[in-house]
N, C-alpha and C positions, 0 to 999 in steps of 0.2 A: 320519412327522410329519403331524399333522392340524391344520387351522387354520379357525376360525370368525371371520368378520369382521362387525362391526356398526358403524353410525354412532353417534357420541355426540351429545349435545344441542348440542355446540359445532360451529360451521361448520368445514369443512376438518379434521375430526378423526375418526379411526376407532379402534375397540378390537379388537385381535386376541386370540383365545384360542387358544394354541398348545399342542398335546400332543405330547410327544416320547416315543417308545417306551421302556419300562423297560430293554430290552436296551441301547439306545444310551446311556442315562444311566449304566447300570452299567459299560459299557465306558469311558465318560469317567472314572468314579471310579477304575477300574483304571489308566488312563493317568496320572492325576494321582498316584496312589499310587507308581507306578514312577518318576515324575519327581522326587518329593520324598522317597522312602524313605531316601536317604542322610543326611537331616537328623535322623531319629528315633533317639533313644538310649533304649532300653528295657531295664531290668534283665533279665539272663538271655540277652540277645542281643547279638551284636556290632553296633556302630553301623551302621545302614542295612540290617541283615539280618532285622529283625523282619517276619513275614508280615503281610499286609494286615489279616486279621481280628484279630490281636493289637494292631496299631496302633489299630484302630477301638475295640477294647475298652478300651485304655489311655487314649486321648484322647477317646473318645466317637464314636459312629457318624457324627456330622455333620461330622467333621474334614475330609473331602474334598468336602463338598457344594458349597461356594461356588466352589471352583476348578473342579470338574466342571461346574457350571452355566456358568461363564465359558468353559469349553472347548467345550461343545456348543451353547450357545444362539446366539452370533453368526451362525454359518453357517446354522442352521435358521431364524433370524429373517429373514435376507436372502432365503432360499429362499421363505419365506412371503410376503414383500413381492413378490417376482418372480412367483410363481404367481398371486397375487391382483391383479397389476397395480396395486400401491399405490406411488405416487410420494411417499415420505416426505421431509419437509423439516425434521424435528426429531429430537432424540434421543428414544428411546422411554421412557415411564414404565413401569417393570416392576413387576409385583405377582405374587409366587409364590403359587400355590394349593396345589399338591402337590409336595413334593420329598422323596422317600423312596427309599432303596435297594430295588430289586426292584419298584418301582411306576413307572407313567408319570409323567414330569415335566410338570406343567401350570402354565402361567403366562399372565398377560395382559400385553399391551403396548399402551399408548395412545400414538398418534403423530399428529402433524399432517401433513396431506397438501398437495401442491401445489395452489394455488387455481386456479379457472377464471378466466381473464382475458378481457376483451372491450374492443374499441376502438370508440368512437362513430364515429370516422372515422380513416383513415390516408392517404388520397389527398388531394392538394391542401393539404398542410400549408404554412402561410405563415410565412416568416421574413424578417428584414431582410437586404438584400443585403450579402454579405460579400466585400470585394474589397481586395486589397493590391497596390499597384503599387510597383515599385522606383524610388526617387528617387536623384538624384545624391548626396544627402547620405548615403544608406544605403551606397553604394559607398565614399564618402570615409571613413565611420566604420569600415568593414571594413579599409580601407587603414591607418587610424590604429592599429587594433588590431595589424595585422601589423607596423607600424613600431615599436609599443611592445614587442611580443614580441622584436623583433630589436635592441632598444636595448642599450646597455652602460653599466655604472656607472663613472663617472670620479670621482676624488678632487676634492673642493672645498677650495680654500684661500682665505684672506684675506676671508672673509665669514661671518656667522652662519648658523645653520640656518634653513631656511624650508620651507614646505609642499611636499610632493612629493620632498623630499630623503630619502635613506636615512641615518638616524643610527645609528652603531654605538656602543652605550652599555653601561656597567655600571650595574646598579641593585640596590638592596635596599630592601624595603618594611617599614615598622614600623606597628603599631597599638598605641596606648597605650605607645609607647616600646619595644615588644617585637617582634622580627623574627618574621614568620609563614611557615609552610611554603609553598613555591612562589613566594615573593616576591622571589627573588634570581636575577640573570642576569648573565653576563659576555659582552662583545662581541656583544650582541644586536642584530640588524638590525631597526630599526623605521622603517617608511615613515611619515613625518609627514603627517598629514591622512587616514590610512587608517582611523582610528577603531578600531584593533584593540586598543588599550589602554583602560584606564578613562577615562571621559569627563573631559576637562580635562588629562590627562597630556601628550598630544602638543603641545597648545597651549603648555605651559610649557617644552617642549624647544625650540620655535621661538624663535630669538633667541640661543640658547647658542652659544658659540664652542668650537672643538676644544680639548680639555684642560681646559675649565671644569667645575667641580663645583657642584652646586646641589641644594637640597632642594625637592621638588615636593609640594604638598599637594593631595590629591584625596579624594573620598568614594565608597566602594563603593556600587553601586546596591542599593536595597532588595530587589530580586528576585535578587541575586547567588546563584549556585548553592551557594557555601560559606556556610552559615548563620552561622558564627562571625565572618565578615567583612561580611556583608550590612548595608548602611546605615551602616557605621562610617567615620569619617575616618581617613585613613592618610597617612603621610609617606614619600616615597621619596627616598633619597639616590642621586643620578644623576651619572654622569661621562660626558661626551661624548668618546669616544676618536677618532672619525673621522667624516667627513662625505662623502657621495657623492651625485651627482645622475645622472639618466638622460641619456645622450647619444643622440639619435635619428638614425638614418641618413637621408640625403636620399632623397626620393621621386623616383627617376629610373629610367632604363632599367637601370642597374647594380643597383639595388635589386630590380627585377623578376627579373633573372637570378639574383640571390643567393637569393631566397625562393621561386622558382617555376620551372616549365619554360619560361616565356616569355622572349622576348628584349627586349620593350619594355614600358613602363609601360602603354601603351594596350591591349596585348593582355591584360595582367594585369587591368586594370579591366574589360574585356569579360568575362573569365572569372569575375570576382567577380559581375558583374551577372547572368550566366547562372545561377550558383550560387544567388544570392539569389532570382531569379525562381522557381526550382524550390522553394526553401524556402517562399516566399510562397504558391505554389500548394498545397503540402502543408498549410500552415497554413490556407488558405482551406477546403480539403477537410475537415480535422479540425473546424474551428469550425462549418462549415455542417452537418456531420453531428451535431455536439453540439447545435446549436440546434434541428435537426429532432427529435432524440430528446427534448429538453426539452419541445417543443410536443406531441410524440406522447404523452408521459406524461400530459399534461393531459387527453387523450382516453381514458385508461385507466380501466376500471371493474374493480376487484378488491379482495378482502378478504384482506390478507396476514397469515398466521399469525405469532404472536410468535416461534415457534421458527425460522421462516425468517429472521427478522431476526437472531436470536441466532447462527445458523449462519453468516450472512454476516459478522457482526462478528468471529466467531472466525477465519474465513478471512482477513479483513483484518488482524487482529492477527498471525496467523502470517506473512503476507507481510511485514509491517512488522518482525517479529522477525528474519526471514531477512535483510532488507536491513540491519538494524542489526548483525547478526553479521559482515557483511563489513567493518564499521568497528570490530570488536572490542568492541561494546557489547551488553549483555544487557538484556532488557526491564525487569527489576526495577531495574537501574541507571538506565535512562532514566526510569522512573516516579518514582524517588527524586529525580532531578534536576528533574523537572517538579512535584514535590511533589503527586503524585496517586496514588490507589489504582487498582488494575486495574479495579474496578467503575466508578469515575468516568470512566476513560479509555474504557471500553466504551460507557458512556452517551453520551459525546460523539460516538462513531462511528455511533450508531444512525441519525441523519438521512441520513448518507452511504450507509450500508448499505441503507436503505429506497429511496433514489433508484436505487441500482445494481440492486436487485431489480426495481423498476418498469420500468426501462429494458430489462432483460433480458426480462421478461415481455411488454412491448409489442412488441419485435422478434420474439419467438416467435409472437405472434398474427399478425404480417404474414407470417412464414414459412409458417405453417399456412394462412392465408386465401388466399395466392397460390400455394400448393402448390410452394413453392421447394424444390428438391432439389440436393444435391451429387452429381455423377456419379462413378462409380468412377475414371474417368480423372483427374478433378480431385483426388480424394482421394489417388490414387497419386502425382500430381505433387507435391502438398504434402508428403506423407510423405517423398518422395525429397529435397526441399529441407531438411526437418527433419533427416533422417538425415545429410545433408552438413554441416549447421551444428553438429550435436552429435557428429559423428564416430562414428556408429553404422551398423549394417547396416539398409537399408530394409526387408528381410524381417522383421527382428526387431520393428520398429515396426508393420508391417502386421498382424502376428499379435496385437498388443496391442489388445484391444477398446476399452479406455479411450482409447488414443491415437487410434484410428480415429474414435471418437465425438467426441472433442475437435476433431479436424481437420474432420470432417463439419459439426459445429455452427458452427465458425468460418467455413467456406465459405458455409454457408447464411445466416448472419448478415450476412456481407459482401454477399451478393447482395440480401438484404432491404434493406440500407442503400442500395445502388445504386438499387434500385427506389424507395425513399422519396425520394431526392435527385432522381431523374428525374421523379417525380410531385409535387414540391413547387413552391411559388410563391415568388418573391422580390419583396419590396417595397422601395422606396427607403428607405434608413436615414434616420430623422429626425435632424435636427441637435439638439444638446443644448439650444439655446435654444428650439427648437420644442417639445421634450419638456417643458421646464419650463412653457412657456406652456399646453400642453395639460393638464398636471397641475393648473395654477393654475385654469384654466377649469372643469375637472371638480370641483375642490374648491369653487369659488364656486357652481356649479350645485347641488351636494349641500347646501350651507348654505341656499340659497334655498328648495329643496324642503322642507328640514326646518322652516324657518320657516312655510311655507304649511301644513304638516301641523299645526303647533302652533296 
């Protein structure tokens, strides 16, 4: 393989002219022939038994060219990038110059490359002070949640339904007097006030008595996912079969013993406080780092190629698709529900993708400028942790170059973040009223200066 590289007139873009030896291309043609021979049915030969030259004569000599190209080019293209130290960030635009059996395969590939990024400054980044302190009310709210989770439902008698009750109902919905699919349920548990049904439905169940039947009138939202129901008025025939309410346990030492390893409510409260303090510290750390990176990006000087944004959006879409698959949902189903095309969805993701790229590039500049490195010992420790979490052999992961690079980059980025935090400055957070006053003053100053210029 031979490769010539030249810069194009566009920034962060190169053109590669790659030549692959005729022998290698011919071998790829043979390989493709053997892989697909069984599909060819040529008169005078048993199916799949016609020689290569006969197949080429019958279907045309170019019959195997495209598949042979796809067989040999990806590996050679990657090798050309590696040998010429080209950090490609986009899919290549391929143009075939020569593709003929018995001749060298020659093609060009135009690809966008990773841009050079610079930071005007990265030490002394200033952010507002971020601090979260655990209040007594935070502990009480946690206790209330625990109390709620350990509540039990008891039957309500001798009163109408009210908010927070669980109403066990039969219902059937009609639009223009006709029952619609999915509009019927029996002994359905509905928590009144939860807003889990169409707006206005639960409000009309409130006040009903057990055994009572009633017609409830509602209107489907205009944005309702089912287009044949969206915006239409509907009538639901409802019967209240049973009514239940939550009965909360007493918050005392017995409660603490039932829901935790502690003997007293005081000990449980202390444990909750300590847990919240750790959560708040983690939140402080995350938000502080996030704020520093946002300010750091403002100091970034870089020209980001369109292909880099496209690739980032593709990765984000793949991640989202994987997350949805856990819920049994496919991307095309989701897009249909959202009434959007894939292109529209990708366009909406572009600003988020751009910010992610800028953040990554900014951190990389810090890593490079400060000569931050991950030691072999640190990489080994992380790999062992990963192996344990995924139930794999550490040696297997260590030998995987992609895994090693992923771990190495993660450690170095973490160290860079620690460096940025240590070298940042915190200013006292402005109160909302002060911020509004400052914005008002700035606005008035701008108006006055505009008048003077006029």
